[in-house]
C-alpha positions in Angstrom: 5.1 6.3 3.7 7.9 6.9 4.6 6.7 10.6 6.4 5.3 8.1 8.8 7.7 6.1 9.6 9.4 9.4 10.8 6.7 10.1 12.9 5.8 7.1 14.6 8.2 4.5 14.4 11.2 7.0 14.5 10.2 9.1 17.6 10.1 6.2 19.8 13.2 4.4 19.5 11.9 1.9 22.4 9.1 1.3 20.0 11.6 1.6 16.6 13.3 -1.2 17.4 11.0 -4.3 16.8 10.7 -3.0 12.9 13.1 -2.2 10.3 13.3 -0.2 7.5 12.8 -1.5 4.0 12.4 0.9 0.9 10.6 -0.6 -2.0 11.4 1.1 -5.0 8.5 1.9 -7.7 8.5 -0.3 -11.0 8.9 0.9 -13.9 6.1 1.7 -16.7 6.5 -1.4 -19.1 6.9 -3.7 -15.7 4.3 -2.7 -14.6 1.9 -2.9 -17.2 3.2 -5.9 -17.0 1.9 -6.9 -14.2 -1.8 -4.9 -14.3 -2.7 -7.1 -17.7 -1.9 -10.1 -15.5 -3.9 -9.2 -12.4 -6.1 -7.6 -14.5 -8.0 -11.1 -15.5 -8.7 -11.4 -12.1 -10.3 -7.9 -12.0 -12.4 -8.6 -15.3 -13.9 -11.8 -12.7 -14.1 -9.9 -10.0 -16.2 -7.2 -11.7 -17.6 -8.7 -14.8 -16.1 -6.0 -16.8 -13.3 -6.6 -19.5 -10.2 -4.2 -19.7 -8.5 -3.3 -23.2 -5.0 -2.9 -23.3 -6.1 0.9 -23.9 -7.8 1.1 -20.8 -4.8 -1.0 -18.7 -1.3 1.3 -20.8 -3.9 4.3 -19.7 -4.0 3.4 -16.1 -0.1 2.5 -15.7 0.0 6.5 -16.9 -3.2 8.1 -14.5 -2.2 6.3 -11.8 2.3 7.1 -12.3 0.9 11.0 -12.2 -2.5 11.8 -9.9 -1.6 8.7 -7.4 1.6 9.9 -5.9 1.6 9.1 -2.3 1.5 5.1 -3.2 4.8 3.7 -5.6 4.3 1.5 -8.5 2.2 -1.0 -9.3 0.0 -0.9 -5.9 -1.0 2.7 -7.3 -2.3 1.3 -10.5 -3.4 -2.0 -8.8 -5.6 0.2 -6.5 -6.7 2.5 -9.7 -7.3 -1.0 -11.9 -9.3 -2.1 -9.3 -11.8 1.0 -8.7 -11.8 1.7 -12.6 -14.0 -1.5 -12.7 -15.5 -1.4 -9.8 -16.4 1.8 -10.8 -17.4 0.7 -14.8 -19.8 -2.7 -13.2 -21.6 -0.3 -11.5 -22.5 1.8 -14.1 -23.6 -1.6 -16.5 -26.1 -1.9 -13.4 -27.5 1.2 -14.4 
């Protein structure tokens, strides 16, 4: 994150010369949904669950709202994995 960059890397010039700062912008909601929909197939197999379009839309929406330390699509993919894991565990009980 930018805070970690400032705190760790920028403070030590000898260390900073080995790194290049790369800023990554977040994807838009529509682009994120397309990517999450594609990745959902892999997560479905891994967790043995099925994701509806409505769930995928909510994952994108809620990850943007609550997972503020991550940029999209990472936030949505993280939430997609967590939702699949939780649903998989619940189906065994």
